[in-house]
C-alpha positions as CSV (number, residue, x, y, z in Angstrom):
1,M,63.0,6.4,52.7
2,F,60.5,9.3,52.8
3,K,61.8,10.4,56.1
4,F,65.6,10.8,54.9
5,F,64.2,13.1,52.0
6,K,62.4,14.9,54.8
7,S,65.3,15.3,57.0
8,K,67.6,16.4,54.1
9,I,64.8,19.1,53.0
10,G,64.8,20.3,56.6
11,S,68.4,20.8,56.7
12,E,68.6,22.5,53.5
13,L,65.9,25.0,54.5
14,I,67.8,25.6,57.6
15,K,71.2,26.0,56.0
16,L,69.6,28.7,53.1
17,S,67.8,30.7,55.8
18,L,71.2,31.0,57.9
19,I,72.8,32.3,54.7
20,I,70.0,34.7,54.1
21,K,70.3,36.1,57.7
22,K,73.9,36.2,57.4
23,Q,73.5,38.4,53.8
24,I,71.1,40.6,55.6
25,A,73.3,41.3,58.7
26,S,76.4,42.1,56.5
27,N,74.3,44.3,54.6
28,K,74.0,47.5,56.8
29,S,71.7,49.5,54.6
30,I,69.3,46.6,54.5
31,S,69.7,45.4,58.0
32,K,68.8,48.8,59.4
33,Q,65.6,49.1,56.9
34,I,64.5,45.3,58.1
35,D,63.4,45.1,61.8
36,Q,60.4,43.2,60.8
37,A,59.7,40.2,63.0
38,G,60.2,37.0,61.1
39,I,63.2,38.3,59.0
40,L,65.9,38.9,61.3
41,D,64.8,35.8,63.4
42,G,63.9,33.8,60.3
43,S,66.4,31.2,60.7
44,T,65.2,30.3,64.3
45,I,61.5,30.2,63.0
46,I,62.3,28.1,59.8
47,S,64.1,25.8,62.5
48,E,61.1,25.5,64.8
49,Y,59.0,24.5,61.7
50,V,61.3,22.0,60.5
51,N,61.4,20.4,64.0
52,Q,57.7,20.3,63.7
53,N,57.8,18.6,60.2
54,K,56.1,21.6,58.8
55,F,58.4,21.8,55.7
56,G,56.0,23.4,53.7
57,V,55.5,26.5,56.2
58,A,59.4,26.5,56.5
59,Y,59.6,26.9,52.9
60,E,57.1,29.5,52.7
61,H,58.8,31.7,55.4
62,L,62.0,31.3,53.5
63,I,60.7,32.8,50.6
64,Y,59.0,35.5,52.5
65,M,62.5,36.2,54.1
66,I,64.1,36.5,50.7
67,T,61.2,38.6,49.0
68,E,60.6,40.9,52.1
69,S,64.2,41.7,52.5
70,E,64.7,42.0,48.5
71,M,67.9,40.1,48.9
72,S,69.7,38.7,46.0
73,I,70.8,35.1,46.2
74,S,73.2,33.0,44.3
75,D,72.1,30.9,41.7
76,S,73.0,27.8,43.6
77,S,70.7,28.9,46.4
78,K,68.1,29.3,43.6
79,I,68.4,25.9,42.4
80,T,68.3,24.5,45.7
81,I,65.2,26.3,46.8
82,N,63.2,25.4,43.4
83,K,64.3,21.6,43.8
84,I,62.9,22.0,47.5
85,A,59.7,23.5,46.0
86,K,59.3,20.6,43.4
87,K,59.8,18.1,46.2
88,L,57.1,19.6,48.4
89,K,54.8,20.5,45.4
90,L,55.0,24.1,46.1
91,P,55.3,27.0,43.6
92,P,59.1,27.7,43.1
93,L,60.8,31.0,43.9
94,R,59.6,33.8,41.7
95,E,62.2,35.8,40.0
96,D,60.5,39.3,39.9
């Protein structure tokens, strides 16, 4: 049963990272400013962590992508991120 939750968490992390990547790419003012390693290729990095069962590290990288790009994300994405944080016993996404 735990394996099912892990795979669901992993797929949610990957899905969220792809959403963030798409938002960054579609916002020309942000995408020109952001050329940091780990943000533009963040979804690939998160996929690699998930494949290695490093869900906590994948979660932290997702938070890094969001905070460093200063992206505004949807309420539903915030809810999903915070559910993942709770399952992983990690701090939720901060609303600064």
